C-alpha positions in Angstrom: -24.4 -36.3 -1.7 -25.0 -32.8 -3.2 -22.6 -32.0 -6.0 -20.8 -28.8 -6.0 -19.0 -27.0 -9.0 -17.2 -23.8 -9.4 -17.6 -24.0 -13.3 -14.2 -25.7 -13.7 -11.7 -28.0 -12.1 -10.2 -26.0 -9.0 -6.3 -25.7 -9.5 -4.3 -25.2 -6.6 -2.0 -22.3 -6.4 1.5 -22.4 -5.2 1.0 -19.2 -3.2 -1.4 -21.0 -1.0 -4.6 -19.0 -2.0 -7.8 -21.3 -1.9 -9.9 -21.5 -4.9 -12.7 -19.1 -4.8 -16.1 -20.2 -3.7 -18.0 -17.1 -3.3 -21.8 -17.5 -4.1 -23.3 -15.1 -6.8 -26.2 -12.8 -5.9 -29.8 -14.1 -6.0 -30.5 -11.7 -8.9 -28.1 -13.7 -11.0 -28.8 -17.4 -9.9 -32.4 -17.3 -10.4 -32.1 -16.2 -14.0 -33.2 -12.5 -13.4 -31.1 -9.6 -14.8 -28.5 -7.8 -12.9 -28.9 -4.3 -11.8 -29.2 -2.0 -14.6 -27.8 1.4 -15.3 -30.5 3.8 -15.8 -28.4 6.4 -17.9 -27.9 4.1 -20.8 -24.4 5.4 -21.3 -22.2 2.7 -20.2 -21.0 -0.3 -22.4 -23.0 -3.5 -22.4 -22.1 -6.9 -20.9 -21.0 -9.7 -23.4 -24.3 -11.7 -22.5 -26.4 -8.5 -23.5 -26.9 -6.9 -20.0 -26.4 -3.4 -18.9 -23.3 -2.9 -16.7 -24.6 -1.9 -13.3 -23.0 0.7 -10.7 -22.2 -2.0 -8.4 -18.6 -2.5 -9.9 -16.2 -1.9 -7.0 -12.9 -3.3 -8.1 -10.7 -1.2 -10.4 -10.3 -2.4 -13.7 -7.0 -2.5 -15.9 -6.6 0.9 -17.3 -6.0 0.0 -21.1 -7.3 1.6 -24.2 -7.7 0.9 -27.9 -4.7 0.0 -29.6 -2.9 -1.5 -26.7 -1.4 -4.6 -27.8 -1.0 -7.9 -25.6 1.8 -10.3 -26.1 2.9 -8.1 -29.3 0.0 -9.9 -30.9 -3.4 -9.0 -29.8 -4.5 -5.4 -30.5 -7.5 -4.1 -28.4 -10.0 -2.6 -30.5 -13.3 -1.9 -28.7 -14.3 -2.6 -25.0 -17.6 -4.4 -24.7 -17.7 -4.9 -21.0 -16.3 -3.2 -18.0 -17.4 -4.8 -14.7 -16.4 -5.8 -11.2 -12.7 -5.3 -11.9 -12.5 -7.2 -15.4 -13.2 -5.8 -18.9 -14.0 -7.7 -22.2 -12.7 -6.7 -25.6 -13.0 -7.3 -29.1 -9.5 -7.4 -30.4 -7.6 -8.4 -33.6 -4.9 -11.3 -33.6 -2.2 -9.6 -35.9 -0.5 -12.8 -36.3 -3.4 -14.9 -37.8 -5.3 -11.6 -39.0 -8.5 -12.5 -37.4 -10.8 -11.1 -34.9 -10.8 -12.6 -31.3 -12.3 -11.7 -27.9 -10.2 -11.0 -24.9 -11.2 -11.0 -21.2 -8.7 -8.9 -19.1 -8.3 -8.5 -15.2 -5.4 -7.7 -13.0 -3.1 -10.5 -11.7 -3.9 -9.6 -8.1 -7.7 -9.9 -8.7 -9.2 -12.3 -6.1 -10.7 -14.4 -9.2 -7.7 -14.4 -11.4 -6.7 -17.9 -10.4 -10.1 -19.3 -11.0 -10.4 -17.6 -14.4 -7.0 -19.2 -15.4 -8.2 -22.6 -14.2 -11.6 -22.3 -15.9 -10.2 -21.1 -19.2 -7.7 -23.9 -19.3 -10.2 -26.5 -18.6 -12.4 -25.2 -21.1 -9.8 -25.3 -23.8 -9.2 -28.8 -23.3 -12.6 -29.9 -24.0 -12.1 -28.7 -27.7 -15.8 -29.2 -28.6 -16.5 -27.1 -31.8 -20.3 -26.5 -30.4 -18.5 -24.3 -28.0 -16.8 -21.0 -28.7 -13.1 -22.1 -28.2 -10.5 -20.6 -25.8 -7.5 -19.7 -27.8 -5.3 -18.7 -25.0 -4.8 -18.2 -21.2 -1.9 -16.2 -20.1 -0.6 -14.2 -17.1 1.9 -11.6 -17.8 2.7 -8.1 -17.0 0.5 -8.1 -13.8 -2.3 -8.9 -16.1 -4.5 -12.0 -16.7 -6.1 -12.4 -20.1 -8.1 -15.1 -21.9 -8.5 -15.1 -25.6 -11.4 -16.7 -27.3 -12.9 -17.0 -30.8 -15.0 -14.2 -32.3 -17.8 -15.2 -34.5 -18.7 -12.2 -36.8 -21.3 -14.1 -38.5 -23.3 -15.3 -35.6 -26.3 -13.8 -34.0 -27.0 -13.7 -30.3 -30.1 -15.4 -29.1 -31.1 -12.0 -27.6 -31.2 -10.4 -30.9 -33.3 -13.3 -32.3 -35.9 -13.3 -29.6 -36.2 -9.4 -30.0 -37.8 -9.9 -33.3 -40.3 -12.5 -32.0 -40.8 -16.0 -30.7 -39.4 -18.9 -32.7 -41.3 -21.4 -34.7 -41.4 -24.9 -33.5 -38.6 -26.2 -35.7 -36.2 -23.4 -34.7 -36.9 -23.9 -31.0 -36.5 -27.7 -31.2 -33.2 -27.3 -32.9 -32.1 -24.8 -30.1 -33.1 -27.2 -27.2 -31.7 -30.2 -29.0 -28.3 -28.7 -29.8 -27.7 -26.6 -26.5 -28.8 -29.7 -24.4 -26.5 -32.0 -26.1 -23.5 -29.7 -26.0 -24.1 -29.2 -22.3 -24.5 -33.0 -21.6 -20.9 -33.4 -23.3 -19.5 -30.6 -21.2 -20.8 -32.0 -17.9 -19.2 -35.5 -18.9 -15.8 -33.9 -18.6 -16.7 -32.1 -15.4 -17.3 -28.7 -16.8 -20.4 -26.3 -16.1 -21.5 -23.2 -17.5 -23.7 -21.4 -14.7 -24.1 -18.5 -16.9 -26.1 -19.8 -19.7 -28.2 -16.7 -20.7 -29.6 -15.8 -24.0 -26.4 -13.7 -24.6 -24.2 -16.8 -24.3 -26.0 -18.6 -27.0 -25.0 -17.7 -30.7 -26.6 -19.1 -34.1 -24.4 -19.2 -36.8 -25.7 -18.4 -40.6 -26.1 -22.1 -41.3 -28.3 -22.6 -38.3 -25.8 -24.4 -35.9 -25.7 -23.0 -32.1 -22.3 -22.3 -30.5 -22.1 -21.6 -26.7 -19.6 -19.1 -25.3 -18.2 -18.5 -21.9 -18.1 -22.2 -20.7 -17.0 -22.0 -17.3 -15.2 -18.7 -17.9 -18.2 -16.4 -17.8 -19.1 -17.8 -14.3 -15.5 -17.5 -13.1 -15.3 -14.0 -13.9 -18.4 -13.1 -11.9 -17.6 -15.6 -8.9 -20.6 -17.8 -9.8 -20.7 -21.3 -8.1 -23.4 -23.7 -7.6 -24.0 -26.7 -5.2 -26.0 -28.5 -8.3 -24.3 -27.3 -11.4 -26.1 -29.8 -13.7 -29.4 -28.9 -12.4 -28.6 -25.2 -12.8 -27.6 -25.6 -16.4 -30.6 -27.7 -17.0 -32.9 -25.0 -15.6 -31.0 -22.4 -17.5 -31.5 -24.4 -20.8 -35.4 -24.6 -19.8 -35.5 -21.0 -19.4 -34.0 -20.6 -23.1 -36.6 -22.9 -24.5 -39.4 -21.1 -22.7 -38.4 -17.7 -24.0 -38.0 -19.0 -27.4 -41.5 -20.4 -27.3 -43.2 -17.5 -25.8 -40.8 -14.4 -26.1 -41.3 -13.9 -22.2 -38.5 -14.7 -19.5 -40.1 -17.4 -17.3 -39.5 -15.4 -14.0 -41.3 -12.2 -12.7 -38.5 -9.7 -13.4 -37.6 -8.5 -17.0 -34.1 -9.6 -18.2 -32.3 -9.7 -21.6 -34.7 -7.5 -23.3 -37.6 -9.8 -22.6 -40.6 -9.1 -20.3 -41.0 -11.4 -17.3 -44.2 -13.1 -16.2 -47.1 -11.3 -14.3 -46.2 -10.7 -10.6 -47.7 -13.4 -8.2 -48.9 -16.1 -10.6 -45.7 -18.1 -10.5 -44.5 -20.4 -13.4 -47.2 -20.9 -16.0 -47.0 -23.5 -18.8 -45.7 -21.6 -22.2 -49.0 -22.7 -24.1 -50.9 -20.6 -21.4 -49.0 -17.5 -22.3 -49.1 -17.7 -26.0 -51.4 -19.4 -28.2 -50.3 -22.0 -30.9 -47.2 -23.1 -28.9 -46.1 -26.6 -29.6 -47.2 -28.8 -26.9 -44.4 -31.3 -26.7 -41.9 -28.3 -26.4 -44.0 -26.6 -23.9 -44.0 -29.7 -21.7 -40.2 -30.1 -22.2 -39.7 -26.6 -21.0 -41.7 -27.2 -17.8 -40.0 -30.4 -17.1 -36.6 -28.5 -17.3 -37.9 -25.6 -15.2 -40.0 -27.4 -12.6 -37.6 -29.7 -10.9 -39.6 -30.1 -7.6 -42.0 -32.5 -9.0 -44.1 -33.2 -12.1 -45.3 -30.7 -14.4 -48.7 -29.1 -14.5 -49.9 -30.7 -17.8 -48.5 -34.2 -17.4 -47.2 -36.7 -14.8 -43.7 -36.7 -16.4 -40.6 -37.0 -14.4 -38.6 -33.7 -14.3 -35.3 -33.3 -16.1 -32.5 -32.6 -13.7 -29.4 -33.0 -15.9 -28.6 -31.9 -19.5 -28.2 -35.5 -20.4 -31.7 -36.3 -19.3 -33.1 -33.2 -21.3 -31.3 -34.4 -24.4 -32.7 -37.8 -24.1 -36.2 -36.2 -23.6 -35.6 -34.2 -26.7 -34.5 -37.3 -28.7 -37.5 -39.3 -27.6 -39.8 -36.7 -29.1 -41.1 -37.1 -32.6 -38.8 -35.0 -35.0 -40.0 -31.6 -35.9 -39.7 -30.9 -39.5 -38.9 -27.4 -40.9 -42.0 -25.4 -42.4 -42.8 -25.9 -45.9 -41.3 -23.0 -48.0 -44.3 -20.8 -49.3 -44.1 -20.4 -53.1 -45.7 -17.6 -54.8 -47.5 -17.8 -58.1 -45.7 -16.1 -60.8 -47.3 -13.0 -62.2 -49.6 -13.6 -65.2 -48.0 -13.1 -68.4 -48.7 -9.9 -70.1 -47.7 -9.0 -73.9 -45.5 -5.8 -73.9 -46.6 -2.9 -76.1 -44.1 -3.9 -78.7 -45.6 -7.3 -79.1 -48.9 -5.7 -79.4 -47.7 -3.6 -82.4 -47.2 -0.2 -80.6 -43.8 0.2 -79.5 -43.5 3.0 -76.9 -46.5 4.8 -75.6 -49.9 3.5 -76.3 -51.9 5.3 -79.1 -54.3 7.8 -77.8 -56.5 8.0 -80.9 -58.7 5.5 -82.7 -56.6 2.3 -83.7 -56.2 2.0 -87.6 -57.4 -1.2 -89.3 -54.4 -3.3 -89.8 -53.7 -3.9 -93.5 -54.4 -7.5 -94.7 -51.2 -9.3 -95.9 -51.6 -11.8 -98.8 -50.4 -15.2 -97.9 -47.7 -16.5 -100.6 -48.6 -19.8 -102.2 -46.9 -22.9 -100.8 -43.3 -23.5 -102.5 -43.1 -25.5 -105.6 -46.8 -25.3 -106.6 -46.0 -23.6 -110.1 -45.2 -25.8 -113.2 -41.5 -25.5 -112.7 -41.8 -26.6 -109.2 -43.7 -29.7 -110.1 -41.3 -30.6 -112.9 -38.3 -30.2 -110.4 -40.2 -32.5 -108.0 -40.5 -35.3 -110.5 -37.0 -34.9 -111.5 -35.8 -35.4 -108.0 -37.8 -38.4 -107.3 -36.7 -40.2 -110.5 -33.0 -39.5 -109.2 -33.6 -40.9 -105.9 -35.4 -44.1 -107.3 -32.4 -44.6 -109.6 -29.9 -44.2 -106.7 -32.0 -46.6 -104.5 -32.0 -49.3 -107.2 -28.3 -48.9 -108.1 -27.5 -49.3 -104.2 -29.8 -52.4 -103.7 -28.1 -54.0 -106.7 -24.6 -53.5 -105.3 -25.5 -54.6 -101.8 -26.9 -57.8 -103.2 -23.7 -58.5 -105.1 -21.6 -58.0 -102.1 -23.8 -60.3 -100.0 -23.7 -63.1 -102.6 -19.8 -62.7 -103.0 -19.4 -63.0 -99.1 -21.7 -66.2 -99.2 -19.5 -67.8 -101.8 -16.2 -67.2 -99.9 -17.8 -68.3 -96.6 -18.7 -71.7 -98.4 -15.1 -72.7 -98.6 -14.4 -74.8 -95.2 -10.9 -73.8 -95.2 -11.7 -70.2 -94.9 -14.3 -70.3 -92.5 -13.3 -68.5 -89.0 -14.8 -68.3 -85.6 -14.2 -65.4 -83.3 -13.6 -66.4 -79.5 -12.7 -64.1 -76.7 -9.1 -64.4 -75.8 -9.5 -65.1 -72.1 -13.0 -66.6 -72.3 -14.2 -64.3 -69.4 -15.0 -61.0 -71.3 -18.7 -61.1 -70.0 -20.0 -57.7 -69.5 -19.8 -56.7 -65.8 -22.9 -57.1 -63.8 -24.3 -53.9 -62.3 -23.4 -53.4 -58.7 -26.1 -53.3 -56.1 -25.9 -51.5 -52.6 -25.0 -53.6 -49.6 -27.1 -53.3 -46.4 -25.6 -50.9 -44.0 -26.1 -52.1 -40.3 -24.9 -48.8 -38.8 -22.7 -45.7 -39.1 -20.6 -43.8 -36.8 -18.5 -40.5 -36.7 -14.7 -40.9 -37.3 -13.3 -39.4 -34.1 -9.4 -39.9 -34.0 -9.1 -37.2 -31.6 -11.7 -38.5 -29.0 -14.3 -35.8 -29.6 -17.2 -35.8 -32.1 -18.3 -32.9 -34.4 -21.8 -33.7 -35.3 -22.6 -37.3 -34.0 -26.2 -36.6 -33.9 -26.3 -36.2 -37.6 -24.5 -39.3 -38.7 -27.8 -41.2 -39.5 -28.4 -38.3 -42.3 -25.6 -39.8 -44.5 -27.1 -43.5 -44.6 -30.8 -42.7 -44.5 -31.3 -43.1 -48.3 -32.4 -39.4 -48.6 -29.8 -37.2 -50.3 -31.5 -34.1 -49.0 -30.4 -34.7 -45.5 -26.7 -34.7 -44.6 -24.2 -34.8 -41.8 -22.6 -31.3 -42.0 -19.5 -30.0 -40.2 -19.5 -26.6 -38.2 -18.0 -23.7 -39.9 -14.3 -23.5 -39.1 -12.5 -20.2 -39.5 -8.9 -19.6 -40.7 -7.9 -23.1 -41.9 -9.3 -25.7 -44.1 -8.1 -28.5 -42.1 -10.9 -28.4 -39.7 -9.6 -25.2 -38.2 -6.2 -26.6 -37.5 -7.3 -27.8 -34.0 -5.1 -30.3 -32.3 -7.9 -32.9 -32.0 -8.7 -32.7 -35.8 -5.2 -33.5 -37.2 -6.4 -36.7 -38.6 -9.7 -35.0 -40.0 -13.1 -36.5 -39.6 -15.6 -38.5 -41.6 -18.2 -41.5 -41.4 -17.3 -45.1 -40.6 -20.0 -47.3 -42.1 -20.5 -50.8 -40.6 -21.7 -53.4 -42.8 -22.6 -55.8 -40.0 -20.4 -58.6 -41.2 -17.4 -59.1 -43.4 -18.5 -58.5 -47.2 -17.2 -58.4 -50.6 -17.2 -54.7 -51.5 -16.9 -53.9 -55.2 -17.4 -50.1 -55.0 -18.6 -47.0 -53.2 -20.7 -44.0 -54.1 -20.6 -40.9 -51.9 -22.7 -37.9 -52.4 -20.9 -34.9 -50.9 -22.6 -31.9 -49.2 -20.3 -29.6 -50.9 -17.8 -29.9 -53.7 -14.2 -29.2 -53.0 -13.6 -31.4 -50.0 -10.4 -33.5 -49.9 -11.5 -37.0 -49.4 -10.4 -40.6 -49.6 -12.1 -44.1 -49.0 -10.3 -46.6 -46.7 -11.4 -50.1 -45.5 -10.5 -51.9 -42.1 -9.1 -55.6 -42.2 -11.4 -58.3 -42.3 -10.5 -59.4 -38.8 -11.0 -56.0 -37.3 -13.9 -55.8 -34.7 -13.8 -52.1 -34.2 -12.3 -49.1 -35.9 -11.2 -45.8 -34.2 -7.9 -44.5 -35.6 -6.4 -44.3 -39.1 -4.2 -47.1 -38.4 -7.2 -49.5 -38.2 -8.0 -48.9 -42.1 -4.9 -50.3 -43.8 -6.7 -50.9 -47.2 -7.0 -47.8 -49.4 -9.8 -47.9 -51.7 -9.3 -44.5 -53.2 -6.5 -42.0 -53.4 -6.6 -38.9 -51.4 -7.9 -36.1 -53.8 -10.2 -33.3 -54.1 -13.7 -34.6 -54.6 -16.7 -33.0 -56.7 -20.3 -33.4 -55.7 -19.9 -37.2 -55.8 -17.2 -39.5 -55.1 -17.8 -42.9 -57.1 -15.4 -45.7 -57.5 -15.7 -49.3 -58.7 -12.9 -51.6 -57.7 -11.3 -54.1 -60.2 -11.1 -56.7 -57.5 -13.7 -57.1 -54.6 -12.4 -55.8 -51.0 -13.1 -57.9 -48.1 -14.1 -55.9 -45.1 -16.7 -54.8 -42.7 -15.8 -51.2 -41.9 -15.4 -48.7 -44.6 -14.4 -45.2 -43.7 -15.1 -42.1 -45.8 -12.3 -39.8 -44.6 -12.2 -36.0 -45.1 -9.1 -34.2 -44.4 -9.8 -30.6 -45.8 -12.9 -28.7 -46.3 -13.8 -26.2 -49.0 -14.3 -22.5 -48.4 -17.7 -20.9 -47.9 -16.5 -17.8 -49.6 -16.3 -15.6 -46.3 -13.1 -16.9 -44.8 -14.8 -20.0 -43.3 -14.8 -23.7 -44.3 -17.4 -26.2 -44.0 -18.2 -29.8 -45.5 -20.2 -32.9 -44.9 -21.6 -35.9 -46.5 -25.0 -36.4 -47.8 -25.4 -40.0 -48.6 -23.2 -43.2 -48.7 -23.8 -46.4 -50.7 -21.6 -49.4 -50.4 -21.8 -51.7 -53.5 -21.3 -55.4 -54.1 
């Protein structure tokens, strides 16, 4: 049975209006650009497209400085299209930048936009730009979302040239995993363009407009998973070739030549990674096998994410080190401070080397005197030492005075050095039900401190952005495979300043997913440095050990980020 989605769960309206199911025009659904304004004077769409002249519905007559809910002050209009407008605004209560979509309450898509925004807000996945508010008041419907000032649109990244293999691999890996998680919750994007994908300063990709961008434009699809998969394939194709995989130009990219159809990325540009090129074709060509290999097409984001995971991991390029310049003596070191001499160089005078010290008669006599004093001192010291030893031996010969020192408890043996226990597996601690970076968990137990499980950047609050599903923090749960005696832990932190503690589950526990499953406290909750190291006075019996993070350190720009580089459980 064919699946159908309106980019969000349809919500019935008490007024009896049916959910909007209007199809988008073909120029949007096939990945090409919308009609562009030739004057170049109109503002741009948030997806990086020019606003066309097809706008027929009146947009709300608002201006910069207008305030919504006595809180959100509109600053700059970035989109005005088809009856709605999008703004950069300021949340005066929290003193941070936000984005706002506005449309009249009687707009035919107002109910769909509200339903999409509320469904997206419930997802709570940090890989998506979060919806912060969705309100209907004063004959207006507005949706408030995060604004990421330090992030860069994929449109801008591609304008400077194609990506290298590692960056393209990270793009398709992170975006496919994020969309697979969204579709598991029944949410589709349907508007996954280069303008909807942002890369933060730390290299993490964030997707904006989940469900909402499609609802604003009335885009629906009978096959939402297939539509989003093809969109990811188009993004990967553009990242590899700096070309849009359709005939029409779009998003600042040149389309393919007319009449040749879809050709493989490695036929468009030399040096393209073969595995990524085939992956792009498997996502784009869904009517059969690709032209290069008889691989099955990827029709869902989950299938695409699994295909990416099955590839050999693409490492980042080695940094290029430039040789330091050859050392050159300065004019001061060469004896000509200031400008170099222009005339003939005068011969340097020969400096007489003084004789070695104590070579005179007085010096020799002084050396002999010092030597005689040293010999006398050594003789006197040896005589006193021998006398002391003889006296001690004579006292020790008396049986009544002989003593023997024994330990008080008989167990004062030096503690044996601890050894690391075998770690059978590790999972992300997800008390709120959704993960942060579950694909990076293995980096915390791979024996390599240069790799790490790293959280996204949270804005405004150190406690994981103060999101409701992060009230109990996050961290890594280490599975030892069976109940073991744990004598200590060593945790290398990704950054100093994280508030952390180490907890252990009961020996009888078979699984652990909430804080109540870890009643044994191994360390106190405190701010950790670059390493959290603790040796226990008495071994603890457990199978599951939780490295629990509750607050993240500041990155110096108003954001918060942390992580764990390596975990060792000791016996």
